[in-house]
TIMARVEX-300642 format. One record per atom (N, C-alpha, C, O): y, x, z. Coordinates in steps of 0.001 Angstrom, whole numbers, plus 500000, padded with zeros to 6 digits. Layout:
YXZ ...
END
This chain:
322694645051152001 323042646468152011 324504646676152364 324838647599153107 325371645834151845 326793645920152152 327026645702153635 327863646353154260 326244644746154192 326375644448155610 325978645655156461 326630645959157460 324908646338156060 324440647525156784 325458648654156697 325730649331157689 326030648859155489 327027649909155278 328259649655156153 328809650592156733 328685648417156249 329849648064157068 329572648324158537 330425648836159262 328371647965158966 328016648152160370 327992649614160739 328458649994161813 327441650456159843 327410651897160115 328813652469160163 329112653294161027 329680652050159254 331061652532159233 331778652141160515 332503652941161107 331566650905160932 332193650437162161 331658651208163361 332402651550164279 330343651478163337 329714652222164440 330315653618164565 330671654048165662 330428654323163444 330967655686163475 332450655698163878 332909656617164557 333189654668163451 334600654569163833 334731654377165342 335562655010165992 333897653496165881 333931653257167331 333511654504168115 334092654836169148 332476655189167588 332020656407168258 333104657480168244 333264658206169225 333849657590167150 334929658575167049 336012658290168081 336499659196168757 336383657007168192 337401656621169166 336906656892170590 337668657311171461 335602656640170802 335035656870172136 335078658348172491 335418658708173619 334734659211171530 334735660647171774 336142661165172048 336337662004172928 337125660665171296 338515661067171519 338964660659172918 339615661421173631 338595659428173289 338959658926174619 338301659754175722 338923660078176733 337020660090175501 336290660888176488 336890662275176623 337027662779177738 337251662899175517 337863664236175551 339200664202176288 339537665114177043 339946663134176052 341232662986176743 341027662900178240 341749663528179014 340031662115178647 339742662000180078 339334663334180676 339731663668181793 338544664092179935 338104665403180428 339286666347180595 339340667126181547 340234666272179661 341415667129179774 342278666714180955 342843667552181657 342373665383181165 343250664884182229 342637665081183607 343313665532184532 341364664746183746 340761664718185074 339853665913185350 339423666124186484 339563666695184306 338699667839184504 339465669126184699 338876670207184702 340775669024184864 341622670211184976 341197671099186124 341050672308185948 340998670522187295 340716671331188462 339301671872188455 339030672904189070 338394671194187769 337056671746187622 337109673028186801 336333673954187035 338032673080185835 338180674261184986 338934675368185715 338814676539185354 339704675012186729 340628675952187327 340018676831188403 340724677658188980 338747676684188691 338133677535189688 338270678986189247 337778679377188188 338943679772190074 339169681184189779 339851681373188425 339410682179187605 340917680631188203 341700680746186969 343126681132187318 343626680805188394 343774681832186393 345162682244186584 345981681817185374 345561681994184231 347163681250185642 348078680829184587 349382681603184737 349884681777185847 349927682067183615 351134682888183639 352189682366182676 351887681757181650 353449682629183050 354589682412182168 355630683440182571 356388683216183515 355676684568181869 356574685644182259 356192686176183628 355056686601183835 357132686156184565 356857686624185932 356295685519186822 355926685777187968 356227684294186308 355694683174187079 354172683149187005 353585683495185980 353542682739188096 352086682674188104 351595681561189011 352232681227190011 350451680992188647 349740680025189467 348268680376189351 347685680296188270 347667680769190479 346273681202190461 345440680341191390 345900679913192449 344201680093190972 343238679362191781 342072680301192068 341430680805191147 341803680531193349 340752681480193707 340135681093195048 340836680951196051 338813680925195049 338066680629196278 338649679451197058 338787679507198280 338984678395196336 339483677188196993 340938677247197414 341414676350198109 341657678288197007 343065678436197350 343924678475196089 343477678908195027 345143678022196227 346138678147195164 347186679150195628 347652679090196766 347557680076194738 348553681102195031 349612681012193938 349293681114192754 350878680819194332 351912680617193324 353110681526193549 353420681915194674 353765681846192459 355041682551192459 355837681970191307 355569682266190142 356823681136191638 357522680342190633 359026680533190777 359564680424191879 359708680816189669 361162680960189663 361813679790188940 361157679006188254 363135679700189121 363897678765188287 364134677411188897 365212676846188710 363166676854189628 363341675516190175 364286675509191372 364978674519191608 364323676612192135 365150676654193345 366571677106193057 367436677020193928 366819677580191866 368140678083191513 368116679574191290 367361680300191936 368967680039190349 369030681444189980 367632681965189659 366809681244189096 367367683223190021 366069683807189686 365187683973190917 364192684696190878 365549683305192009 364768683413193236 363357682876193016 363175681774192499 362375683657193410 360984683221193288 360544682554194576 360799683061195669 359885681419194444 359277680749195584 357793681069195555 357112680809194562 357298681629196636 355915682083196672 355194681490197880 355807681212198911 353893681303197734 353103680774198834 351643680691198451 351270680959197309 350823680318199409 349391680193199159 348780679243200185 349312679059201279 347654678644199808 346969677751200731 345956676879200017 345807676962198798 345265676049200767 344319675113200173 345079674093199336 346270673866199550 344382673478198378 345078672530197514 344241671284197282 343021671284197452 344927670232196892 344275668981196536 344973668363195334 346143668634195067 344235667532194619 344765666859193437 344839665362193677 343906664761194209 345953664766193282 346094663317193322 346779662910192025 347985663085191854 345968662355191107 346441662098189742 346993663396189149 346266664386189069 348253663413188733 348839664619188142 349569665470189182 350303666388188816 349385665189190448 350094665929191486 349183666971192127 348055666677192525 349694668179192216 348992669278192871 349693669546194196 350867669914194218 348977669364195291 349536669569196619 348935670842197216 347721670942197396 349791671801197516 349340673064198101 349756673081199566 350945673073199882 348778673103200447 349042673128201887 349164674585202323 348174675228202672 350387675090202297 350592676519202505 350276676947203935 350552676235204900 349690678131204032 349383678754205309 350222680028205414 351178680201204659 349874680913206338 350611682167206456 350436682985205184 349320683143204688 351529683497204664 351518684251203409 350955685650203658 351387686351204573 349989686044202836 349329687333203028 349966688458202223 349551689613202318 350982688109201425 351672689141200645 352777689815201443 352852689680202664 353619690532200745 354695691286201385 355766690359201947 356239689453201261 356148690597203212 357185689804203876 358181690738204548 357926691932204701 359318690178204947 360320690961205674 359765691360207044 359064690587207697 360094692583207461 359607693104208740 360746693819209469 361821694021208905 360504694197210715 361528694937211457 360880695912212442 359718695760212817 361657696912212849 361258697850213893 362366697902214939 363546697960214593 361997697882216190 362961697982217287 362755699316217998 361628699673218341 363845700053218219 363774701342218903 364855701426219970 365832700678219942 364667702351220915 365666702569221958 366982703021221333 366995703843220417 368082702481221834 369396702802221289 370165703707222235 370042703604223456 370962704597221650 371839705461222457 373141704755222796 373936705247223597 373355703588222175 374570702821222412 374389701940223648 373389701231223768 375340701985224550 375216701252225802 375841699863225767 375405698964226486 376868699687224926 377615698429224965 377540697638223665 378272696663223491 376665698046222755 376557697322221486 375145697466220906 374345698290221349 374875696635219901 373572696632219237 373768696868217742 374564696184217098 373041697837217198 373132698116215765 371949697485215036 370801697588215469 372261696827213912 371229696278213038 371428696887211658 372500696760211066 370403697541211151 370470698151209814 369447697458208925 368301697252209323 369877697099207709 369017696365206787 368788697187205530 369734697675204911 367510697337205156 367157698076203944 366207697239203107 365617696273203589 366068697625201843 365108696984200948 363746697644201139 363615698585201922 362750697163200438 361406697721200575 361320699163200071 360375699883200393 362314699580199278 362357700969198820 363205701842199751 363488703002199448 363613701252200909 364375701938201967 365845702186201627 366532702884202374 366342701632200520 367768701718200218 368525700676201043 368053699555201227 369712701062201538 370517700148202348 370902698907201538 371186698991200343 370904697760202213 371257696503201554 372607695998202057 372731695630203225 373618695975201191 374914695399201575 374914693882201388 374018693324200754 375933693224201949 376170691797201779 375017690927202282 374721689878201710 374371691380203362 373326690586204014 373938689915205245 374636690564206024 373680688632205420 374235687889206555 373388688144207804 372175687938207803 374061688601208878 373407688819210160 374063687892211185 375282687915211350 373264687084211867 373794686133212839 373185686392214221 371973686550214367 374054686428215218 373610686511216609 373557685097217168 374547684367217119 372393684709217704 372175683340218146 371710683305219603 371178684282220131 371924682167220223 371330681944221541 369857681578221345 369400681424220213 369124681441222432 367721681030222332 367580679640221712 366554679330221105 368602678810221862 368576677453221294 369236677390219918 369573676309219434 369418678558219289 369947678674217923 371429678353217779 371887678051216677 372179678413218861 373627678245218773 374253679560218315 373949680627218848 375140679464217312 375744680667216745 376746681289217718 377632680611218239 376588682588217950 377530683343218779 378470684156217908 379682684166218128 377902684842216910 378722685659216006 377943685893214723 376713685846214719 378665686146213627 378012686460212353 378789687566211647 380015687634211726 378050688427210957 378660689539210228 377899689774208930 376767689322208761 378553690498208012 377957690860206733 377788692374206696 378706693117207041 376608692826206276 376378694264206220 377273694926205179 377578694343204139 377689696160205481 378493696937204536 377609697733203602 376408697480203509 378196698696202908 377430699503201952 376330700305202624 375349700680201980 376486700573203923 375460701310204660 374369700398205205 373428700865205846 374497699073204944 373494698116205397 373538697822206880 372588697253207419 374631698199207569 374681698098209022 375732697108209523 376753696871208878 375449696542210692 376432695780211458 376273696153212932 375221696632213355 377326695927213697 377309696197215134 377716694932215879 378710694291215535 376941694577216902 377276693448217760 377539693960219175 376704694672219732 378696693606219771 378917693945221175 377845693283222041 377416692165221757 377422693964223078 376398693395223955 376895692081224554 378019691995225048 376052691072224503 376371689753225049 375085689190225651 374103689013224930 375064688906226938 373836688411227578 373363687063227039 372227686662227293 374222686358226299 373832685065225740 373006685211224458 372342684264224036 373046686396223838 372286686600222602 370788686567222908 370298687287223778 370073685714222168 368622685632222331 367866685986221072 366704686389221129 368539685832219906 367890686088218617 368894686685217652 370106686551217821 368364687346216637 369180687825215526 368524687346214234 367344687596213988 369308686658213422 368793686115212169 369368686897210997 370574687139210933 368498687293210069 368897688069208896 368523687264207656 367367686869207507 369478687016206770 369189686191205596 370104686553204430 371212687054204618 369616686288203234 370378686480201995 369651685773200876 368424685678200889 370395685279199911 369804684588198771 368867685526198020 369246686636197646 367645685064197806 366684685864197063 365801686739197923 364949687462197408 366001686679199260 365189687492200166 364485686608201195 364942685512201519 363373687112201691 362631686430202741 363402686553204049 363519687662204571 363935685458204606 364733685538205841 363866685900207039 362651685702207032 364516686435208066 363778686894209239 364605686638210486 365808686900210499 363974686130211531 364616685964212836 363842686801213845 362623686676213957 364554687657214582 363897688571215510 364427688370216926 365586687990217098 363611688614217931 364076688480219317 365029689624219664 364842690758219221 366046689314220457 367035690325220844 366753690820222262 366502690040223182 366804692142222402 366687692765223721 367792693800223860 367931694684223015 368567693693224912 369656694654225142 369074696064225275 368023696264225883 369782697032224692 369339698415224758 368502698852223581 368095700012223502 368236697930222657 367465698265221461 368341698156220219 369326697418220204 367975698891219189 368587698731217867 367479698399216886 366305698683217126 367881697782215760 366882697203214872 367020697719213438 368118697796212888 365880698067212856 365804698413211442 365012697313210754 363834697108211047 365660696612209846 365043695480209157 364771695846207701 365658696321206991 363541695619207273 363158695868205879 362930694507205221 361996693784205566 363808694171204259 363753692841203654 362979692834202346 363150693698201486 362127691835202229 361340691634201013 361974690524200181 362507689558200726 361915690665198877 362453689628198002 361544688402198004 360403688454198463 362068687318197489 361388686029197332 361611685093198517 361877685511199644 361487683808198200 361559682753199204 360126682379199561 359461681667198809 359657682853200695 358270682648201093 358128681302201804 358868680997202739 357171680510201346 356945679176201898 355654679194202711 354589679543202202 355766678815203971 354604678804204859 354594677514205679 355643676949205989 353390677062206023 353199675925206930 353883674648206454 354390673872207264 353898674432205152 354434673179204607 353661672837203332 352935673670202789 353828671615202871 353109671161201677 354023671223200462 355072670580200424 353611672001199478 354344672153198224 353701671242197181 352477671193197057 354536670525196437 354012669595195440 354484669981194048 355676670183193814 353532670078193130 353822670302191717 353335669096190920 352330668474191265 354061668777189850 353513667874188839 352837668777187822 353475669658187246 351558668563187601 350784669446186718 350063668613185674 349493667565185977 350100669093184452 349510668339183347 348863669298182355 349403670368182072 347718668913181834 347034669721180833 347650669494179457 347754668357178995 348056670580178808 348565670501177438 347417670699176460 347252669922175520 346629671735176683 345398671974175946 344481672804176839 344777672996178018 343374673298176292 342394674012177110 342960675290177719 342442675780178723 344011675829177127 344568677099177599 345923676956178273 346447677935178805 346495675776178265 347892675616178686 348062674469179668 347470673401179507 348885674706180694 349278673634181595 350801673541181620 351502674499181297 351291672382182005 352719672156182188 352948671941183674 352230671172184314 353962672631184233 354155672634185679 355601672330186033 356525672859185415 355793671468187037 357124671152187545 357057671088189067 356262670333189627 357891671878189732 357947671850191189 358746670632191644 359893670449191237 358135669799192489 358801668602192975 359432668809194349 360539668332194600 358738669516195238 359296669796196565 358498670917197222 357329671137196905 359158671628198153 358443672652198915 358233672209200368 357859673015201220 358474670925200643 358290670419202013 357986668924201974 358802668103202394 356802668580201466 356409667175201346 355739666710202634 354864667386203175 356163665550203114 355572664961204310 355069663571203969 355845662638203763 353763663459203915 353149662219203452 353232661125204501 353143661375205703 353406659908204012 353397658734204880 352143657918204644 351067658468204408 352284656604204708 351118655719204584 350592655670203156 349380655638202943 351492655664202175 351071655575200777 351485656849200051 352577656934199488 350599657833200074 350912659154199536 351239659091198046 352226659680197604 350412658376197263 350626658329195819 351954657680195477 352673658170194606 352291656596196141 353561655914195874 354743656827196198 355734656849195469 354636657568197277 355706658483197665 355844659626196662 356953660065196359 354729660094196160 354762661156195154 355412660666193857 356180661396193230 355109659453193466 355699658882192253 357211658724192402 357960659001191465 357662658279193581 359096658154193837 359768659524193816 360869659684193288 359095660498194393 359617661866194415 359756662411193003 360774663013192662 358735662199192185 358788662682190802 359945662029190045 360671662704189316 360113660734190217 361195660011189540 362552660574189931 363435660727189087 362714660880191209 363973661432191716 364237662814191139 365358663113190729 363210663657191105 363368665024190598 363666665020189102 364483665811188630 363013664142188359 363206664121186905 364618663680186516 365059663960185402 365319663009187395 366706662635187124 367602663872187024 368686663814186443 367145664983187589 367911666233187531 367668666993186232 368261668047186001 366786666446185376 366507667023184056 366036668473184129 366423669303183307 365206668767185112 364630670106185198 363568670285184123 362834669349183807 363488671475183566 362512671754182522 361177672151183130 361121672973184045 360107671565182620 358771671967183045 358440673339182460 358980673740181430 357559674033183128 357140675351182653 355777675239181968 354858674612182495 355661675847180799 354379675929180119 353716677243180529 354295678313180341 352522677170181081 351839678357181569 350494678507180865 349753677538180705 350190679736180448 348973680020179699 347895680620180592 348174681437181470 346674680203180353 345543680735181097 345244682155180640 345222682443179444 345017683033181597 344674684427181272 343306684724181852 342920684181182887 342579685599181167 341212685896181559 341107687267182217 340332688128181803 341915687431183253 341865688658184052 341916688244185511 342477687193185819 341356689023186418 341431688692187837 342879688648188287 343699689449187841 343197687695189184 344553687591189708 344852688749190650 344085689008191577 345955689444190423 346368690544191293 347760690244191786 348685690093190988 347924690156193109 349234689856193674 350172691019193478 349786692177193639 351425690707193125 352441691735193010 352868692190194393 353092691366195279 352979693478194581 353388694027195861 354794694619195744 355329695138196724 
END
């Protein structure tokens, strides 16, 4: 009888350890199975999975409060989430070109999405091969003036925290640029280190917004993670929410 009692105790102990191990595996490797059409939030930060796509808006990793946003198909490799970003379907910087009454110069006016003039925006006049010809900063009226120069092929508009824009230059036109906030990432692979904390929580760390895989993708990702962690960046804890994901406009 003692022998039977010992065997049962040992059996239940082994079964308990097996169940704990199995649950751990489910949490580690079943994350993406759970994430179909799921949204995780942390303040203004979000990571959503919908119809085979990942949509993210993450602040803090790039510096200051600039949000990095993007969307695209995704894949999992161990604890690495790779988002292959495509064209962003949310709000982006845009411009309008109209006939100008000025004969010897070009006016560029920059406004925010609420149509208020934006000061301290960098405007660069470039050749077709991206050689800098001249650069100016917008004043309180959001405007700069460039003397006509036949070498100008493009005008680049940029500022920290805004979606940059490069527009083609045509003599005789003036430009109204409407700038959208955020650093929009398109046509590149974004890598996050992602880990399950519990059924409702994930831990997220942005490793790069431009990953280019070589022969050994996993080894390269591990080296990248090691390099990023030396900077002592804090991971973000994000909670699962049970509401449809709605993009901020």
